Each structure stands twice: as structure tokens, then as C-alpha cells.
N, CA, C and O atoms as CSV, one atom per row, in Angstrom:
chain,resi,resn,atom,element,x,y,z
A,1,UNK,N,N,135.462,160.048,81.927
A,1,UNK,CA,C,135.273,158.438,81.288
A,1,UNK,C,C,135.588,158.549,80.113
A,1,UNK,O,O,135.101,159.506,79.511
A,2,UNK,N,N,136.551,157.577,79.338
A,2,UNK,CA,C,137.333,157.829,77.895
A,2,UNK,C,C,136.260,156.562,76.928
A,2,UNK,O,O,135.671,155.553,77.315
A,3,UNK,N,N,136.331,156.938,76.133
A,3,UNK,CA,C,135.572,156.119,75.611
A,3,UNK,C,C,136.087,155.720,73.696
A,3,UNK,O,O,136.306,156.605,72.869
A,4,UNK,N,N,136.152,154.542,73.473
A,4,UNK,CA,C,137.467,154.063,72.647
A,4,UNK,C,C,136.316,153.188,71.529
A,4,UNK,O,O,135.826,152.251,72.159
A,5,UNK,N,N,135.780,153.247,70.096
A,5,UNK,CA,C,135.331,152.904,69.489
A,5,UNK,C,C,136.308,151.550,68.760
A,5,UNK,O,O,137.334,151.897,68.174
A,6,UNK,N,N,136.049,150.398,68.799
A,6,UNK,CA,C,136.956,149.308,67.801
A,6,UNK,C,C,136.240,148.553,67.534
A,6,UNK,O,O,135.325,148.052,68.189
A,7,UNK,N,N,136.894,148.233,65.607
A,7,UNK,CA,C,136.590,147.563,64.482
A,7,UNK,C,C,136.190,146.239,65.029
A,7,UNK,O,O,135.062,145.747,65.053
A,8,UNK,N,N,137.320,145.744,65.465
A,8,UNK,CA,C,137.124,144.452,65.926
A,8,UNK,C,C,135.577,143.988,66.904
A,8,UNK,O,O,134.722,143.105,66.845
A,9,UNK,N,N,135.820,144.947,67.598
A,9,UNK,CA,C,134.530,144.988,68.401
A,9,UNK,C,C,133.586,145.142,68.013
A,9,UNK,O,O,132.616,144.641,68.581
A,10,UNK,N,N,133.472,145.744,67.111
A,10,UNK,CA,C,132.201,146.283,66.640
A,10,UNK,C,C,131.644,145.270,65.343
A,10,UNK,O,O,130.518,145.315,64.847
A,11,UNK,N,N,132.882,144.259,64.912
A,11,UNK,CA,C,132.563,143.357,64.125
A,11,UNK,C,C,131.980,141.869,65.324
A,11,UNK,O,O,131.006,141.116,65.330
A,12,UNK,N,N,132.801,141.989,65.914
A,12,UNK,CA,C,132.226,140.963,66.633
A,12,UNK,C,C,130.805,141.142,67.039
A,12,UNK,O,O,130.065,140.207,66.733
A,13,UNK,N,N,130.131,142.415,67.832
A,13,UNK,CA,C,128.884,142.535,68.019
A,13,UNK,C,C,128.050,142.265,66.512
A,13,UNK,O,O,127.388,141.255,66.271
A,14,UNK,N,N,128.214,143.185,65.768
A,14,UNK,CA,C,127.509,142.608,64.338
A,14,UNK,C,C,127.198,141.144,64.034
A,14,UNK,O,O,126.172,140.481,63.886
A,15,UNK,N,N,128.649,140.895,63.999
A,15,UNK,CA,C,128.097,138.927,64.060
A,15,UNK,C,C,126.531,138.298,64.988
A,15,UNK,O,O,125.499,137.714,64.657
A,16,UNK,N,N,127.157,138.860,66.342
A,16,UNK,CA,C,126.248,138.714,67.040
A,16,UNK,C,C,125.189,138.402,67.342
A,16,UNK,O,O,124.680,137.482,67.983
A,17,UNK,N,N,124.695,139.727,66.536
A,17,UNK,CA,C,123.444,140.542,66.568
A,17,UNK,C,C,122.644,140.170,64.958
A,17,UNK,O,O,121.444,140.254,64.698
A,18,UNK,N,N,123.821,139.732,64.013
A,18,UNK,CA,C,123.191,138.956,62.968
A,18,UNK,C,C,122.775,137.703,62.993
A,18,UNK,O,O,121.790,137.233,62.424
A,19,UNK,N,N,123.926,136.918,63.993
A,19,UNK,CA,C,123.267,135.454,63.654
A,19,UNK,C,C,122.678,135.419,65.284
A,19,UNK,O,O,123.246,134.618,66.027
A,20,UNK,N,N,121.559,136.259,65.867
A,20,UNK,CA,C,121.010,135.929,66.937
A,20,UNK,C,C,122.125,135.517,68.720
A,20,UNK,O,O,121.897,135.603,69.926
A,21,UNK,N,N,123.109,135.152,67.985
A,21,UNK,CA,C,123.609,134.532,69.649
A,21,UNK,C,C,123.506,135.753,70.708
A,21,UNK,O,O,123.857,135.667,71.884
A,22,UNK,N,N,123.016,136.794,70.148
A,22,UNK,CA,C,123.115,137.703,71.646
A,22,UNK,C,C,121.635,138.239,71.080
A,22,UNK,O,O,121.475,138.531,69.895
A,23,UNK,N,N,120.540,138.333,72.114
A,23,UNK,CA,C,119.244,138.253,71.768
A,23,UNK,C,C,118.695,140.106,72.009
A,23,UNK,O,O,118.260,140.500,73.090
A,24,UNK,N,N,118.831,140.946,70.872
A,24,UNK,CA,C,118.599,142.396,70.822
A,24,UNK,C,C,117.183,142.690,69.736
A,24,UNK,O,O,117.171,142.734,68.506
A,25,UNK,N,N,116.373,142.815,70.439
A,25,UNK,CA,C,114.978,143.235,68.833
A,25,UNK,C,C,115.468,144.182,68.431
A,25,UNK,O,O,115.585,144.279,67.209
A,26,UNK,N,N,116.073,145.532,69.513
A,26,UNK,CA,C,115.468,146.818,69.094
A,26,UNK,C,C,117.032,147.317,68.131
A,26,UNK,O,O,117.198,148.519,67.925
A,27,UNK,N,N,118.323,146.065,67.490
A,27,UNK,CA,C,119.160,146.044,66.654
A,27,UNK,C,C,118.423,145.055,65.222
A,27,UNK,O,O,119.142,144.586,64.339
A,28,UNK,N,N,117.530,144.955,65.236
A,28,UNK,CA,C,117.126,144.324,64.289
A,28,UNK,C,C,117.562,144.639,62.629
A,28,UNK,O,O,117.849,143.786,61.790
A,29,UNK,N,N,117.512,146.201,62.433
A,29,UNK,CA,C,117.914,146.415,61.276
A,29,UNK,C,C,119.635,146.415,60.840
A,29,UNK,O,O,120.208,146.168,59.779
A,30,UNK,N,N,120.122,146.814,62.195
A,30,UNK,CA,C,121.783,146.743,62.081
A,30,UNK,C,C,122.006,145.097,61.623
A,30,UNK,O,O,122.798,144.751,60.747
A,31,UNK,N,N,121.300,144.343,62.260
A,31,UNK,CA,C,121.359,142.422,62.249
A,31,UNK,C,C,120.975,142.575,60.587
A,31,UNK,O,O,122.055,142.399,60.023
A,32,UNK,N,N,120.182,142.761,59.798
A,32,UNK,CA,C,119.839,142.866,58.400
A,32,UNK,C,C,121.012,143.032,57.819
A,32,UNK,O,O,121.568,142.100,57.238
A,33,UNK,N,N,121.621,144.448,57.920
A,33,UNK,CA,C,122.268,145.402,57.242
A,33,UNK,C,C,124.081,144.249,57.656
A,33,UNK,O,O,124.675,143.905,56.635
A,34,UNK,N,N,124.485,143.971,58.506
A,34,UNK,CA,C,125.864,143.024,58.869
A,34,UNK,C,C,125.338,142.125,58.010
A,34,UNK,O,O,126.325,141.557,57.543
A,35,UNK,N,N,123.853,141.410,57.266
A,35,UNK,CA,C,124.093,139.829,57.273
A,35,UNK,C,C,124.540,139.532,55.762
A,35,UNK,O,O,124.816,138.443,55.257
A,36,UNK,N,N,124.534,140.732,55.220
A,36,UNK,CA,C,124.570,141.405,53.976
A,36,UNK,C,C,125.998,141.188,53.329
A,36,UNK,O,O,126.197,140.763,52.191
A,37,UNK,N,N,126.853,141.514,54.157
A,37,UNK,CA,C,128.646,141.831,54.853
A,37,UNK,C,C,128.576,140.343,54.888
A,37,UNK,O,O,129.692,139.980,54.514
A,38,UNK,N,N,127.919,139.392,55.117
A,38,UNK,CA,C,129.005,138.073,55.214
A,38,UNK,C,C,128.712,137.136,54.702
A,38,UNK,O,O,127.508,137.028,54.467
A,39,UNK,N,N,129.603,136.025,54.282
A,39,UNK,CA,C,128.769,134.740,53.469
A,39,UNK,C,C,128.422,133.752,54.566
A,39,UNK,O,O,128.891,133.605,55.694
A,40,UNK,N,N,127.611,133.216,54.006
A,40,UNK,CA,C,126.760,132.272,55.061
A,40,UNK,C,C,127.409,131.263,56.128
A,40,UNK,O,O,127.004,130.789,57.189
A,41,UNK,N,N,128.804,131.120,55.254
A,41,UNK,CA,C,129.494,130.042,56.218
A,41,UNK,C,C,130.404,131.267,57.121
A,41,UNK,O,O,130.780,130.572,58.065
A,42,UNK,N,N,130.793,132.224,57.302
A,42,UNK,CA,C,131.261,132.721,58.606
A,42,UNK,C,C,130.359,132.876,59.614
A,42,UNK,O,O,130.692,132.882,60.799
A,43,UNK,N,N,128.773,133.053,59.067
A,43,UNK,CA,C,127.738,133.264,59.961
A,43,UNK,C,C,127.493,131.892,60.659
A,43,UNK,O,O,127.067,131.975,61.811
A,44,UNK,N,N,127.629,131.036,60.312
A,44,UNK,CA,C,126.718,129.624,60.797
A,44,UNK,C,C,127.891,128.988,61.576
A,44,UNK,O,O,127.701,128.097,62.404
A,45,UNK,N,N,129.585,129.676,61.158
A,45,UNK,CA,C,130.546,128.926,62.015
A,45,UNK,C,C,130.639,130.000,63.435
A,45,UNK,O,O,130.842,129.666,64.603
A,46,UNK,N,N,130.426,131.308,62.904
A,46,UNK,CA,C,129.845,132.000,64.719
A,46,UNK,C,C,129.067,131.370,65.358
A,46,UNK,O,O,129.192,130.928,66.501
A,47,UNK,N,N,127.961,131.272,64.434
A,47,UNK,CA,C,126.897,130.084,65.537
A,47,UNK,C,C,127.457,128.934,66.497
A,47,UNK,O,O,127.171,128.493,67.610
A,48,UNK,N,N,128.414,128.670,65.484
A,48,UNK,CA,C,128.296,127.057,66.065
A,48,UNK,C,C,129.383,127.468,67.111
A,48,UNK,O,O,129.374,126.887,68.197
A,49,UNK,N,N,130.331,128.446,66.854
A,49,UNK,CA,C,131.151,128.671,68.234
A,49,UNK,C,C,130.714,129.133,69.467
A,49,UNK,O,O,131.284,129.019,70.553
A,50,UNK,N,N,129.560,129.711,69.187
A,50,UNK,CA,C,129.214,129.769,70.191
A,50,UNK,C,C,127.717,129.256,70.530
A,50,UNK,O,O,126.760,130.006,70.721
A,51,UNK,N,N,127.696,128.319,70.558
A,51,UNK,CA,C,126.718,127.347,71.049
A,51,UNK,C,C,126.929,126.465,72.031
A,51,UNK,O,O,127.527,125.391,71.966
A,52,UNK,N,N,126.268,127.109,73.187
A,52,UNK,CA,C,126.935,126.487,74.728
A,52,UNK,C,C,126.666,124.915,74.859
A,52,UNK,O,O,127.456,124.237,75.515
A,53,UNK,N,N,125.805,124.461,74.379
A,53,UNK,CA,C,126.348,122.888,74.288
A,53,UNK,C,C,127.159,122.134,74.351
A,53,UNK,O,O,127.434,121.275,75.190
A,54,UNK,N,N,127.820,122.589,72.953
A,54,UNK,CA,C,129.147,122.264,72.063
A,54,UNK,C,C,130.372,122.238,73.241
A,54,UNK,O,O,131.081,121.342,73.700
A,55,UNK,N,N,130.218,123.978,73.532
A,55,UNK,CA,C,131.479,124.258,74.687
A,55,UNK,C,C,131.261,123.466,75.593
A,55,UNK,O,O,132.128,122.603,75.730
A,56,UNK,N,N,129.941,123.418,76.655
A,56,UNK,CA,C,130.038,122.381,77.420
A,56,UNK,C,C,130.766,120.845,77.324
A,56,UNK,O,O,131.368,120.270,78.231
A,57,UNK,N,N,130.549,120.420,76.098
A,57,UNK,CA,C,130.899,119.093,75.755
A,57,UNK,C,C,131.981,119.017,75.708
A,57,UNK,O,O,132.538,117.946,75.952
A,58,UNK,N,N,132.854,120.442,75.283
A,58,UNK,CA,C,134.718,120.209,74.567
A,58,UNK,C,C,135.327,120.184,76.206
A,58,UNK,O,O,136.416,119.669,76.460
A,59,UNK,N,N,134.389,120.864,77.342
A,59,UNK,CA,C,135.145,120.932,78.396
A,59,UNK,C,C,134.526,119.329,79.096
A,59,UNK,O,O,135.209,118.779,79.960
A,60,UNK,N,N,133.791,118.975,78.834
A,60,UNK,CA,C,133.581,117.605,79.714
A,60,UNK,C,C,134.515,116.413,78.915
A,60,UNK,O,O,134.527,115.302,79.444
A,61,UNK,N,N,135.013,116.541,78.110
A,61,UNK,CA,C,135.505,115.529,77.302
A,61,UNK,C,C,137.113,115.711,77.836
A,61,UNK,O,O,137.955,114.815,77.909
A,62,UNK,N,N,137.265,117.036,78.160
A,62,UNK,CA,C,138.588,117.095,79.231
A,62,UNK,C,C,138.428,116.447,80.649
A,62,UNK,O,O,139.338,115.861,81.235
A,63,UNK,N,N,137.701,116.549,80.921
A,63,UNK,CA,C,137.232,116.403,82.629
A,63,UNK,C,C,136.919,114.754,82.483
A,63,UNK,O,O,137.105,114.124,83.524
A,64,UNK,N,N,136.632,114.265,81.744
A,64,UNK,CA,C,136.222,112.408,81.717
A,64,UNK,C,C,136.977,111.805,82.291
A,64,UNK,O,O,136.522,110.945,83.046
A,65,UNK,N,N,138.483,111.976,82.201
A,65,UNK,CA,C,139.065,111.009,83.138
A,65,UNK,C,C,140.202,111.910,84.546
A,65,UNK,O,O,141.356,111.688,84.914
A,66,UNK,N,N,139.098,112.997,85.007
A,66,UNK,CA,C,139.798,113.771,85.504
A,66,UNK,C,C,139.959,114.753,85.447
A,66,UNK,O,O,139.646,115.215,84.350
A,67,UNK,N,N,140.497,115.732,86.425
A,67,UNK,CA,C,141.132,117.261,85.797
A,67,UNK,C,C,142.604,117.462,85.446
A,67,UNK,O,O,143.695,117.434,86.016
A,68,UNK,N,N,142.063,117.697,84.131
A,68,UNK,CA,C,143.304,117.922,83.226
A,68,UNK,C,C,143.246,119.132,83.046
A,68,UNK,O,O,142.339,119.908,82.745
A,69,UNK,N,N,144.561,119.249,83.310
A,69,UNK,CA,C,144.823,121.240,82.911
A,69,UNK,C,C,145.497,121.589,81.474
A,69,UNK,O,O,145.261,122.589,80.796
A,70,UNK,N,N,146.483,120.419,81.137
A,70,UNK,CA,C,146.896,120.255,79.759
A,70,UNK,C,C,145.781,120.296,78.572
A,70,UNK,O,O,145.774,120.805,77.451
A,71,UNK,N,N,144.822,119.518,79.338
A,71,UNK,CA,C,143.753,118.938,78.379
A,71,UNK,C,C,143.151,119.891,77.898
A,71,UNK,O,O,143.235,120.303,76.741
A,72,UNK,N,N,142.201,120.491,79.165
A,72,UNK,CA,C,141.651,121.850,79.068
A,72,UNK,C,C,142.305,122.766,78.085
A,72,UNK,O,O,141.712,122.993,77.030
A,73,UNK,N,N,143.816,123.482,78.392
A,73,UNK,CA,C,144.214,124.513,77.873
A,73,UNK,C,C,143.886,123.987,76.140
A,73,UNK,O,O,143.459,124.673,75.211
A,74,UNK,N,N,144.156,122.958,76.157
A,74,UNK,CA,C,144.694,122.352,74.793
A,74,UNK,C,C,143.466,122.631,74.385
A,74,UNK,O,O,143.458,123.828,74.096
A,75,UNK,N,N,142.159,122.038,74.163
A,75,UNK,CA,C,140.501,122.152,73.800
A,75,UNK,C,C,140.503,123.461,73.862
A,75,UNK,O,O,140.013,123.997,72.868
A,76,UNK,N,N,141.107,124.570,75.164
A,76,UNK,CA,C,140.251,125.689,75.188
A,76,UNK,C,C,141.172,126.446,74.084
A,76,UNK,O,O,140.644,127.455,73.615
A,77,UNK,N,N,142.254,126.173,73.674
A,77,UNK,CA,C,143.821,126.610,72.449
A,77,UNK,C,C,142.509,126.895,71.396
A,77,UNK,O,O,141.771,127.830,71.084
A,78,UNK,N,N,142.718,125.458,71.060
A,78,UNK,CA,C,141.351,124.686,69.490
A,78,UNK,C,C,140.423,126.000,69.536
A,78,UNK,O,O,140.356,126.933,68.737
A,79,UNK,N,N,139.893,125.819,70.453
A,79,UNK,CA,C,138.435,127.101,70.361
A,79,UNK,C,C,139.301,128.327,70.305
A,79,UNK,O,O,139.077,128.610,69.128
A,80,UNK,N,N,139.969,129.085,70.638
A,80,UNK,CA,C,140.580,130.154,70.595
A,80,UNK,C,C,140.766,130.350,68.995
A,80,UNK,O,O,140.159,131.157,68.291
A,81,UNK,N,N,141.821,129.352,68.567
A,81,UNK,CA,C,142.451,129.786,67.603
A,81,UNK,C,C,141.192,129.398,66.492
A,81,UNK,O,O,141.888,129.062,65.535
A,82,UNK,N,N,140.085,129.273,66.132
A,82,UNK,CA,C,139.047,128.299,65.711
A,82,UNK,C,C,137.878,130.312,65.644
A,82,UNK,O,O,137.153,130.863,64.816
A,83,UNK,N,N,138.298,130.577,66.783
A,83,UNK,CA,C,137.610,132.085,66.935
A,83,UNK,C,C,138.324,132.787,66.213
A,83,UNK,O,O,137.736,133.508,65.406
A,84,UNK,N,N,139.452,132.811,66.245
A,84,UNK,CA,C,140.907,133.908,65.454
A,84,UNK,C,C,140.892,133.882,64.652
A,84,UNK,O,O,141.034,134.976,64.105
A,85,UNK,N,N,140.701,132.600,63.701
A,85,UNK,CA,C,140.414,132.117,61.876
A,85,UNK,C,C,139.433,133.314,61.418
A,85,UNK,O,O,139.483,134.358,60.769
A,86,UNK,N,N,138.577,132.591,62.095
A,86,UNK,CA,C,137.306,133.101,61.799
A,86,UNK,C,C,137.079,134.719,62.116
A,86,UNK,O,O,136.665,135.259,61.090
A,87,UNK,N,N,137.231,135.732,63.299
A,87,UNK,CA,C,137.302,136.586,62.980
A,87,UNK,C,C,137.886,137.385,62.004
A,87,UNK,O,O,137.482,138.396,61.429
A,88,UNK,N,N,139.155,136.590,61.909
A,88,UNK,CA,C,139.936,137.222,60.615
A,88,UNK,C,C,139.393,137.127,59.336
A,88,UNK,O,O,139.878,137.824,58.445
A,89,UNK,N,N,138.678,136.549,59.158
A,89,UNK,CA,C,138.383,136.240,57.572
A,89,UNK,C,C,137.232,137.137,57.810
A,89,UNK,O,O,137.242,138.089,57.029
A,90,UNK,N,N,136.288,137.135,58.602
A,90,UNK,CA,C,135.289,138.244,59.008
A,90,UNK,C,C,135.058,139.275,58.840
A,90,UNK,O,O,134.002,139.790,58.469
A,91,UNK,N,N,136.851,140.096,59.309
A,91,UNK,CA,C,136.876,141.210,58.850
A,91,UNK,C,C,137.675,141.636,57.804
A,91,UNK,O,O,138.176,142.757,57.723
A,92,UNK,N,N,137.816,140.567,56.852
A,92,UNK,CA,C,138.049,141.052,55.765
A,92,UNK,C,C,136.645,141.414,54.704
A,92,UNK,O,O,136.854,141.822,53.562
A,93,UNK,N,N,135.725,141.284,55.044
A,93,UNK,CA,C,134.193,141.332,54.822
A,93,UNK,C,C,134.188,142.614,55.653
A,93,UNK,O,O,133.672,143.507,54.982
A,94,UNK,N,N,134.522,142.992,56.715
A,94,UNK,CA,C,133.664,144.079,57.380
A,94,UNK,C,C,134.458,145.232,56.718
A,94,UNK,O,O,133.869,146.260,56.384
A,95,UNK,N,N,136.064,145.042,56.483
A,95,UNK,CA,C,136.639,145.935,56.809
A,95,UNK,C,C,136.037,147.382,55.843
A,95,UNK,O,O,136.116,148.475,56.404
A,96,UNK,N,N,135.619,147.338,54.819
A,96,UNK,CA,C,135.041,148.289,53.896
A,96,UNK,C,C,134.015,148.968,54.539
A,96,UNK,O,O,133.962,150.193,54.421
A,97,UNK,N,N,132.864,148.135,55.464
A,97,UNK,CA,C,132.256,148.492,56.009
A,97,UNK,C,C,132.498,149.629,57.065
A,97,UNK,O,O,132.142,150.806,57.116
A,98,UNK,N,N,133.211,148.852,57.854
A,98,UNK,CA,C,134.086,150.110,59.049
A,98,UNK,C,C,134.597,151.162,58.152
A,98,UNK,O,O,134.137,152.277,58.400
A,99,UNK,N,N,135.468,151.090,57.132
A,99,UNK,CA,C,136.577,152.376,57.087
A,99,UNK,C,C,135.206,153.511,56.403
A,99,UNK,O,O,135.513,154.659,56.082
A,100,UNK,N,N,134.030,153.111,56.281
A,100,UNK,CA,C,132.619,153.911,55.450
A,100,UNK,C,C,132.095,154.711,57.026
A,100,UNK,O,O,132.084,155.920,57.259
A,101,UNK,N,N,131.583,153.274,58.190
A,101,UNK,CA,C,130.742,153.915,59.396
A,101,UNK,C,C,131.865,153.707,60.286
A,101,UNK,O,O,131.485,153.288,61.379
A,102,UNK,N,N,133.102,153.855,60.194
A,102,UNK,CA,C,134.130,154.004,61.920
A,102,UNK,C,C,134.158,155.381,62.244
A,102,UNK,O,O,134.121,155.761,63.415
A,103,UNK,N,N,134.230,156.271,61.131
A,103,UNK,CA,C,134.303,157.535,61.332
A,103,UNK,C,C,133.178,158.296,62.274
A,103,UNK,O,O,133.382,158.898,63.328
A,104,UNK,N,N,131.911,158.085,61.567
A,104,UNK,CA,C,130.930,158.411,62.245
A,104,UNK,C,C,130.424,157.789,63.866
A,104,UNK,O,O,129.786,158.524,64.620
A,105,UNK,N,N,130.771,156.476,64.232
A,105,UNK,CA,C,130.591,155.966,65.714
A,105,UNK,C,C,131.706,156.877,66.080
A,105,UNK,O,O,131.289,157.898,66.628
A,106,UNK,N,N,133.308,156.806,65.913
A,106,UNK,CA,C,133.861,157.624,66.435
A,106,UNK,C,C,133.309,159.011,66.668
A,106,UNK,O,O,133.224,159.235,67.875
A,107,UNK,N,N,132.945,159.918,65.984
A,107,UNK,CA,C,132.689,160.977,66.284
A,107,UNK,C,C,131.301,161.287,67.461
A,107,UNK,O,O,131.313,162.142,68.347
A,108,UNK,N,N,130.309,160.442,67.187
A,108,UNK,CA,C,129.660,160.231,67.869
A,108,UNK,C,C,129.810,159.973,68.952
A,108,UNK,O,O,128.840,159.733,69.671
């Protein structure tokens, strides 16, 4: 089995643990460390993008007048663009942390 460590996957996981969008009580210390890396705005937007009700509403808006693949694709593309922008912004804060701690994760 091949194991690969990804800075972008670790970034995403760090944001999940920090914002509580994934429930993991055993990684509270890690979440606290990560919360010091990112500005509040990035954490708020990450939480908002993970809000199930907002995602559900986005899909329902597309289906209001029937199933429209183009409207659904457009809506999901907008969501994808927001995620991409957010993760790029967040990585600029995470990069230094990764450069320091990434080698130990790869080693482990």
C-alpha cells in the first residue's frame, strides 16, 4: 500500500477540524493550533461553504422550475470557484506551517 501526504488535503482537514465541520474530539489540540494560522474571515467562509442547508437551498433553486442540468452545473461551478478561491487564500497562511511540519508527516 502506498501512502501519500498532501499539503492541500492536510490544509482542508485542518480547516475542518478548526471550524468543527467534522466532529473529531480527539484532535482538539490540532484544531486549536490550526485556528491560530487562519484569519477569522477564512474560517467563517469555510463554515459557510459547508453549511448543508445552504447547499440544499442552492440545489433546490436550480430545480425550482424543473431539472436543468445547465442551471445545476452553473450553481455547482460557482460553489467550486468559491472553494478554490478560499483554499488558495487559506494555503497562503498554511504554507509556512506545512514547510515546517510536512517533512515529519511524510517521515511518519
